[in-house]
C-alpha atoms as a printed R data frame, in Angstrom:
    type eleno elety resid chain resno       x       y       z
1   ATOM     1    CA   GLN     A     1   7.121 -13.616 -18.917
2   ATOM     2    CA   VAL     A     2   5.969 -12.594 -15.465
3   ATOM     3    CA   GLN     A     3   2.767 -10.646 -15.349
4   ATOM     4    CA   LEU     A     4   0.205  -9.297 -12.967
5   ATOM     5    CA   VAL     A     5  -2.728  -7.793 -14.817
6   ATOM     6    CA   GLU     A     6  -5.385  -5.752 -13.041
7   ATOM     7    CA   SER     A     7  -8.852  -5.127 -14.418
8   ATOM     8    CA   GLY     A     8 -12.220  -3.864 -13.272
9   ATOM     9    CA   GLY     A     9 -11.514  -0.201 -12.730
10  ATOM    10    CA   GLY     A    10 -13.742   2.546 -14.024
11  ATOM    11    CA   LEU     A    11 -15.824   5.592 -13.217
12  ATOM    12    CA   VAL     A    12 -18.428   5.291 -10.481
13  ATOM    13    CA   GLN     A    13 -20.501   7.679  -8.410
14  ATOM    14    CA   THR     A    14 -20.066   8.168  -4.687
15  ATOM    15    CA   GLY     A    15 -21.600   5.223  -2.882
16  ATOM    16    CA   GLY     A    16 -21.121   2.888  -5.802
17  ATOM    17    CA   SER     A    17 -19.185  -0.365  -6.048
18  ATOM    18    CA   LEU     A    18 -16.459  -1.861  -8.172
19  ATOM    19    CA   ARG     A    19 -14.726  -5.221  -8.161
20  ATOM    20    CA   LEU     A    20 -11.090  -5.283  -9.165
21  ATOM    21    CA   SER     A    21  -9.358  -8.416 -10.350
22  ATOM    22    CA   CYS     A    22  -5.696  -9.265 -10.673
23  ATOM    23    CA   ALA     A    23  -4.580 -12.206 -12.771
24  ATOM    24    CA   ALA     A    24  -1.135 -13.728 -12.369
25  ATOM    25    CA   SER     A    25   0.637 -15.363 -15.276
26  ATOM    26    CA   GLY     A    26   4.076 -16.569 -16.128
27  ATOM    27    CA   SER     A    27   6.434 -17.666 -13.396
28  ATOM    28    CA   ILE     A    28   4.377 -15.872 -10.730
29  ATOM    29    CA   ARG     A    29   1.813 -18.662 -11.043
30  ATOM    30    CA   SER     A    30   4.199 -21.066  -9.321
31  ATOM    31    CA   ILE     A    31   4.542 -18.840  -6.264
32  ATOM    32    CA   PHE     A    32   1.172 -17.090  -6.188
33  ATOM    33    CA   SER     A    33  -0.510 -19.431  -3.750
34  ATOM    34    CA   ARG     A    34   2.403 -19.322  -1.291
35  ATOM    35    CA   ASN     A    35   2.693 -15.556  -1.064
36  ATOM    36    CA   VAL     A    36   0.999 -12.634   0.557
37  ATOM    37    CA   MET     A    37  -0.766 -10.588  -2.106
38  ATOM    38    CA   ALA     A    38  -1.576  -6.925  -1.711
39  ATOM    39    CA   TRP     A    39  -3.527  -4.077  -3.220
40  ATOM    40    CA   TYR     A    40  -2.002  -0.609  -3.337
41  ATOM    41    CA   ARG     A    41  -3.314   2.634  -4.743
42  ATOM    42    CA   GLN     A    42  -1.842   5.907  -5.852
43  ATOM    43    CA   ALA     A    43  -3.885   9.069  -5.911
44  ATOM    44    CA   PRO     A    44  -2.849  11.987  -8.117
45  ATOM    45    CA   GLY     A    45   0.086  13.811  -6.566
46  ATOM    46    CA   LYS     A    46   0.418  11.326  -3.725
47  ATOM    47    CA   GLN     A    47   2.628   8.385  -2.898
48  ATOM    48    CA   ARG     A    48   1.523   4.850  -3.492
49  ATOM    49    CA   GLU     A    49  -0.107   3.429  -0.370
50  ATOM    50    CA   LEU     A    50  -1.103   0.009   0.860
51  ATOM    51    CA   VAL     A    51  -4.851  -0.626   0.794
52  ATOM    52    CA   ALA     A    52  -5.183  -4.254   1.818
53  ATOM    53    CA   TYR     A    53  -3.373  -7.545   1.869
54  ATOM    54    CA   ILE     A    54  -4.253 -11.203   2.081
55  ATOM    55    CA   THR     A    55  -2.034 -14.030   3.273
56  ATOM    56    CA   SER     A    56  -1.604 -17.349   1.524
57  ATOM    57    CA   THR     A    57  -4.144 -18.859   3.919
58  ATOM    58    CA   GLY     A    58  -6.729 -16.145   3.364
59  ATOM    59    CA   ASN     A    59  -6.240 -13.897   6.358
60  ATOM    60    CA   THR     A    60  -6.860 -10.298   5.398
61  ATOM    61    CA   ASN     A    61  -6.098  -6.867   6.695
62  ATOM    62    CA   ASN     A    62  -7.235  -3.482   5.420
63  ATOM    63    CA   VAL     A    63  -6.053  -0.006   6.171
64  ATOM    64    CA   ASP     A    64  -8.381   1.966   8.423
65  ATOM    65    CA   SER     A    65  -9.700   4.194   5.645
66  ATOM    66    CA   VAL     A    66 -11.275   1.249   3.790
67  ATOM    67    CA   LYS     A    67 -12.275  -1.029   6.664
68  ATOM    68    CA   GLY     A    68 -15.871  -2.086   6.434
69  ATOM    69    CA   ARG     A    69 -16.018  -1.065   2.757
70  ATOM    70    CA   PHE     A    70 -13.359  -3.084   0.905
71  ATOM    71    CA   THR     A    71 -12.921  -6.843   0.902
72  ATOM    72    CA   THR     A    72  -9.917  -8.721  -0.447
73  ATOM    73    CA   SER     A    73 -10.117 -12.315  -1.584
74  ATOM    74    CA   ARG     A    74  -8.091 -14.729  -3.636
75  ATOM    75    CA   ASP     A    75  -8.572 -17.843  -5.720
76  ATOM    76    CA   ASN     A    76  -5.281 -19.719  -5.638
77  ATOM    77    CA   ALA     A    77  -6.526 -22.331  -8.102
78  ATOM    78    CA   LYS     A    78  -7.089 -19.584 -10.668
79  ATOM    79    CA   ASN     A    79  -4.119 -17.435  -9.606
80  ATOM    80    CA   LYS     A    80  -6.426 -14.483  -9.108
81  ATOM    81    CA   LEU     A    81  -6.723 -11.741  -6.528
82  ATOM    82    CA   TYR     A    82  -9.834  -9.645  -6.010
83  ATOM    83    CA   LEU     A    83 -10.788  -6.384  -4.327
84  ATOM    84    CA   GLN     A    84 -14.480  -5.748  -3.765
85  ATOM    85    CA   MET     A    85 -14.972  -2.045  -3.144
86  ATOM    86    CA   ASN     A    86 -18.288  -0.820  -1.770
87  ATOM    87    CA   SER     A    87 -19.495   2.576  -0.568
88  ATOM    88    CA   LEU     A    88 -16.861   4.265  -2.687
89  ATOM    89    CA   ARG     A    89 -15.826   7.821  -1.897
90  ATOM    90    CA   PRO     A    90 -14.081  10.469  -3.991
91  ATOM    91    CA   GLU     A    91 -10.960   9.982  -1.866
92  ATOM    92    CA   ASP     A    92 -10.768   6.393  -3.118
93  ATOM    93    CA   THR     A    93  -9.885   7.728  -6.566
94  ATOM    94    CA   GLY     A    94  -6.530   6.582  -7.877
95  ATOM    95    CA   VAL     A    95  -4.664   3.912  -9.762
96  ATOM    96    CA   TYR     A    96  -4.958   0.540  -8.050
97  ATOM    97    CA   TYR     A    97  -2.119  -1.950  -8.258
98  ATOM    98    CA   CYS     A    98  -1.803  -5.539  -7.211
99  ATOM    99    CA   GLN     A    99   1.474  -6.745  -5.825
100 ATOM   100    CA   CYS     A   100   3.179 -10.067  -5.293
101 ATOM   101    CA   PRO     A   101   6.521  -9.709  -3.502
102 ATOM   102    CA   GLY     A   102   8.915  -8.375  -6.113
103 ATOM   103    CA   PHE     A   103   6.279  -7.832  -8.779
104 ATOM   104    CA   TRP     A   104   3.724  -5.170  -9.661
105 ATOM   105    CA   GLY     A   105   0.873  -4.968 -12.101
106 ATOM   106    CA   GLN     A   106   0.378  -2.020 -14.445
107 ATOM   107    CA   GLY     A   107  -2.558  -0.681 -12.467
108 ATOM   108    CA   THR     A   108  -6.213   0.047 -13.144
109 ATOM   109    CA   GLN     A   109  -7.810   3.474 -12.779
110 ATOM   110    CA   VAL     A   110 -10.628   3.987 -10.307
111 ATOM   111    CA   THR     A   111 -12.445   7.303 -10.385
112 ATOM   112    CA   VAL     A   112 -15.196   8.134  -7.922
113 ATOM   113    CA   SER     A   113 -17.260  11.183  -8.778
114 ATOM   114    CA   SER     A   114 -18.948  13.293  -6.132
């Protein structure tokens, strides 16, 4: 069974930090290290949007709204993807998903209170 499982979400105050993790299992494990991995989020009433991605070699790119605050990393040996989120803002609230081409996790809720 193919799975991407996110964890680490929660409720945090403005300015706080969270670290999200995404664990790959099943057949994704065989392709994880060779693929670009991405984090998306979906705020209430809005479309899902790309937050950040990381290539197989570790090059990263973030959308402008999170640059300087969010950091993506990966551990290919453990088949894990991470998103370190600092200086969180209420507008960062949403469900965060990890993505491997063709596959999505179930998401983890991040709520930032003002």
